[in-house]
C-alpha positions as CSV (number, residue, x, y, z in Angstrom):
1,M,-12.7,-5.3,13.0
2,T,-10.0,-7.4,14.7
3,D,-7.4,-6.1,17.2
4,L,-3.9,-5.7,15.9
5,V,-2.2,-4.8,19.2
6,R,-3.4,-4.6,22.8
7,L,-1.9,-2.8,25.7
8,D,-3.0,-4.2,29.1
9,G,-2.1,-2.2,32.2
10,V,1.1,-1.0,30.6
11,G,3.3,1.2,32.8
12,K,6.8,2.7,32.4
13,R,9.0,3.7,35.4
14,Y,12.5,5.0,34.7
15,A,15.5,4.2,36.8
16,N,15.4,7.6,38.5
17,G,11.9,6.8,39.8
18,T,9.9,8.9,37.3
19,V,6.7,7.2,36.3
20,A,6.0,8.1,32.6
21,L,3.0,5.8,32.1
22,R,0.6,4.0,34.4
23,D,-2.1,1.5,33.6
24,L,-2.3,2.2,29.9
25,T,-5.0,-0.1,28.6
26,L,-6.4,0.0,25.0
27,A,-6.7,-2.0,21.9
28,I,-5.7,-0.8,18.4
29,R,-7.8,-2.4,15.7
30,A,-6.7,-3.3,12.2
31,R,-7.0,-0.5,9.6
32,E,-7.7,2.2,12.2
33,F,-6.0,5.6,12.2
34,V,-5.5,6.4,15.9
35,S,-4.0,9.6,17.2
36,F,-2.4,9.9,20.6
37,L,-3.1,13.4,21.8
38,G,-2.0,15.1,25.0
39,P,0.2,17.6,26.8
40,S,4.0,17.4,26.8
41,G,5.2,14.7,29.2
42,C,2.1,12.5,29.0
43,G,4.0,9.6,27.6
44,K,2.7,9.6,24.0
45,S,6.1,9.0,22.4
46,T,7.0,6.5,25.2
47,A,3.9,4.4,24.4
48,L,4.8,4.5,20.7
49,R,8.3,3.4,21.4
50,M,7.1,0.5,23.5
51,I,4.7,-0.7,20.8
52,A,7.6,-0.6,18.4
53,G,9.8,-2.6,20.8
54,L,12.3,0.3,21.2
55,A,11.5,0.5,24.9
56,E,10.3,-2.0,27.5
57,A,7.3,-1.7,29.7
58,T,8.0,-2.1,33.4
59,E,4.4,-3.0,34.1
60,G,1.6,-4.8,32.2
61,R,1.9,-6.4,28.8
62,I,1.6,-5.7,25.1
63,D,0.0,-8.4,23.1
64,W,-0.4,-9.1,19.3
65,P,-3.5,-11.2,18.9
66,G,-3.2,-14.0,16.5
67,T,0.6,-14.3,16.6
68,P,2.7,-16.5,18.9
69,A,3.9,-15.1,22.2
70,G,7.4,-13.7,22.0
71,A,7.3,-13.3,18.2
72,D,9.4,-10.6,16.6
73,H,7.1,-8.0,15.1
74,A,9.8,-5.8,13.6
75,H,8.8,-6.8,10.1
76,D,5.2,-5.9,10.8
77,L,5.8,-2.2,11.6
78,S,7.6,0.9,10.5
79,F,8.4,4.1,12.5
80,V,8.5,7.7,11.3
81,F,10.3,9.9,13.7
82,Q,10.0,13.7,14.4
83,E,13.1,14.3,12.2
84,P,13.5,12.7,8.8
85,T,16.8,11.0,9.9
86,L,18.0,10.6,6.3
87,M,21.6,9.6,5.5
88,P,23.1,12.8,4.0
89,W,25.7,10.9,2.0
90,A,23.0,8.7,0.2
91,T,20.6,9.5,-2.5
92,V,16.9,9.5,-1.9
93,F,16.6,6.1,-3.6
94,D,19.3,4.6,-1.3
95,N,17.7,6.1,1.8
96,V,14.3,4.5,0.9
97,W,16.0,1.2,-0.1
98,L,17.8,0.9,3.3
99,P,15.2,-1.2,5.2
100,L,14.9,-3.6,2.2
101,R,18.7,-3.7,1.9
102,L,19.0,-4.6,5.6
103,A,16.5,-7.4,5.0
104,G,18.7,-8.7,2.2
105,V,16.7,-7.5,-0.8
106,P,19.1,-6.6,-3.7
107,R,19.0,-3.2,-5.3
108,A,17.6,-4.4,-8.6
109,Q,14.9,-6.5,-7.0
110,A,14.0,-3.5,-4.7
111,R,13.8,-0.9,-7.5
112,A,10.1,-1.3,-8.3
113,R,9.1,-1.1,-4.7
114,V,11.3,1.9,-4.0
115,E,10.0,3.7,-7.0
116,A,6.4,2.9,-6.1
117,A,7.0,4.2,-2.5
118,L,8.4,7.4,-3.8
119,A,5.5,7.9,-6.3
120,N,3.1,7.4,-3.4
121,V,4.5,10.4,-1.6
122,G,5.0,12.6,-4.6
123,L,8.7,12.1,-5.0
124,D,8.9,10.3,-8.3
125,G,11.7,12.0,-10.2
126,F,13.7,12.6,-7.0
127,A,15.3,9.2,-6.6
128,G,18.8,10.4,-7.6
129,V,19.0,13.6,-5.5
130,Y,20.6,14.0,-2.0
131,P,18.8,15.1,1.1
132,R,20.5,18.5,1.1
133,E,18.7,19.2,-2.1
134,L,15.3,18.7,-0.6
135,S,13.0,21.0,1.4
136,G,11.9,20.0,4.9
137,G,8.6,18.7,3.6
138,M,10.3,16.7,0.9
139,K,12.7,15.1,3.4
140,M,9.7,14.0,5.5
141,R,8.1,12.6,2.4
142,A,11.2,10.6,1.8
143,S,11.1,9.4,5.4
144,I,7.5,8.2,5.0
145,A,8.4,6.5,1.7
146,R,11.2,4.6,3.5
147,A,8.8,3.5,6.2
148,M,6.2,2.4,3.7
149,V,8.6,0.5,1.3
150,T,8.5,-2.6,3.7
151,R,4.6,-2.6,3.4
152,P,4.1,-2.7,7.2
153,R,0.9,-3.7,8.9
154,L,1.4,-0.9,11.4
155,L,2.8,2.5,10.8
156,L,3.9,4.5,13.9
157,M,4.4,8.3,13.4
158,D,5.9,10.4,16.2
159,E,4.9,14.1,15.5
160,P,6.3,13.9,12.0
161,F,5.0,17.2,10.8
162,A,5.5,19.4,13.9
163,A,8.4,21.4,12.5
164,L,6.8,22.1,9.1
165,D,4.9,25.2,8.0
166,E,1.1,25.0,8.0
167,M,0.6,24.6,4.2
168,T,3.2,21.8,4.0
169,R,1.7,20.1,7.0
170,F,-1.8,20.2,5.4
171,R,-0.5,18.7,2.2
172,L,1.3,15.9,4.1
173,N,-1.8,15.2,6.1
174,D,-3.7,14.7,2.8
175,D,-0.9,12.5,1.4
176,T,-0.7,10.4,4.6
177,L,-4.5,9.7,4.5
178,R,-4.4,8.8,0.9
179,V,-1.6,6.3,1.3
180,W,-3.3,4.9,4.5
181,Q,-6.5,4.3,2.6
182,E,-4.8,2.8,-0.4
183,S,-2.4,0.6,1.5
184,G,-4.8,-0.6,4.3
185,F,-2.2,-0.4,7.1
186,T,-3.0,0.6,10.7
187,A,-1.6,4.0,11.8
188,I,-0.8,5.3,15.3
189,F,0.0,9.1,15.1
190,V,1.4,11.2,17.9
191,T,0.5,14.9,17.8
192,H,0.0,17.9,20.0
193,S,-2.5,19.4,17.6
194,V,-6.2,19.0,18.2
195,Y,-7.0,20.2,14.6
196,E,-4.5,17.7,13.0
197,S,-5.8,14.8,15.1
198,V,-9.5,15.5,14.2
199,Y,-8.7,15.8,10.5
200,L,-6.6,12.6,10.3
201,S,-8.1,10.2,12.8
202,S,-10.8,7.6,13.0
203,R,-10.2,7.6,16.8
204,I,-8.4,9.9,19.2
205,V,-6.8,8.7,22.5
206,V,-6.5,11.7,24.8
207,M,-3.8,11.2,27.5
208,A,-3.2,13.0,30.8
209,A,0.3,14.1,31.8
210,R,2.6,12.2,34.2
211,P,1.9,9.6,34.9
212,G,0.5,9.2,31.4
213,R,-2.9,7.5,31.1
214,V,-5.9,7.5,28.9
215,I,-8.7,9.9,30.0
216,A,-10.8,9.9,26.8
217,D,-11.1,7.7,23.8
218,I,-13.1,9.5,21.1
219,A,-14.3,8.0,17.8
220,I,-14.3,10.5,15.0
221,D,-17.4,9.4,13.1
222,E,-16.7,11.1,9.8
223,P,-16.3,9.4,6.4
224,Y,-13.1,9.1,4.4
225,P,-11.7,10.4,2.1
226,R,-11.4,13.8,3.8
227,S,-10.4,17.0,2.0
228,E,-9.8,20.6,2.7
229,A,-13.5,21.1,2.5
230,F,-13.9,19.0,5.7
231,R,-11.9,21.6,7.6
232,T,-14.5,24.3,6.9
233,T,-17.6,22.3,8.1
234,A,-19.5,22.9,11.3
235,R,-19.0,19.2,12.2
236,Y,-15.2,19.6,12.0
237,S,-15.4,22.6,14.2
238,Q,-17.6,20.8,16.7
239,W,-15.2,17.8,16.8
240,C,-12.4,20.2,17.5
241,I,-14.3,21.8,20.4
242,D,-15.2,18.4,21.9
243,V,-11.6,17.1,21.6
244,S,-10.3,20.4,23.0
245,R,-12.5,20.0,26.0
246,A,-11.2,16.5,26.6
247,L,-7.6,17.8,26.3
248,H,-8.4,20.6,28.8
249,G,-9.6,17.8,31.1
250,A,-6.3,16.1,30.6
251,G,-4.5,19.2,31.9
252,A,-6.9,19.3,34.9
253,A,-6.3,15.6,35.6
254,A,-2.5,16.2,35.6
């Protein structure tokens, strides 16, 4: 499995002197589902934003093997934020079409891709409604559809389900895994939840708080597809215990 992106000694120091990240070194391989797990303030979201090019590292480097140095990777990745950030005045179709529209793809030409993206997240039939008519979970589905409509190589997700009720969160976990498997993209998922990270991930990167750094890199050696039945197994429980211990170590390291 080839590396898609590498972080080599990456650090982030803010103008006020706060060191958010120090010596973050890891490689994300193609088609992995990697979760960044750690306490608040450990730099998970900062690392995600630097990979996305939304923030600059003050130390180290971020490389994309197989692509020219300095290449623009904006077309290779999509970002799902903690809030759906939908345009309230636009229909679901127009919200999902937005990244293609900005890339110069006409509405008629984009229609099939937008409709397919909506179907992938269970929103077929909702193209003409407005965000105010959607539940919180449906808004997040629309946000994921918007991220997926560009067919990215890398999907970055920053605690997208944190504000949702548990049942909706479970359903969106399942939907995300299904789309990930079908589409073959690489996913980096930020979460505070041990249980969510174990369920979703092929690999969990546990980070210690300020300055953020990797203290454990755990491969979850369980097959996909995963279903609700996996949550009831002894192996799932043991993985959660192991990852919880690593997270406790992150707190001690801080």
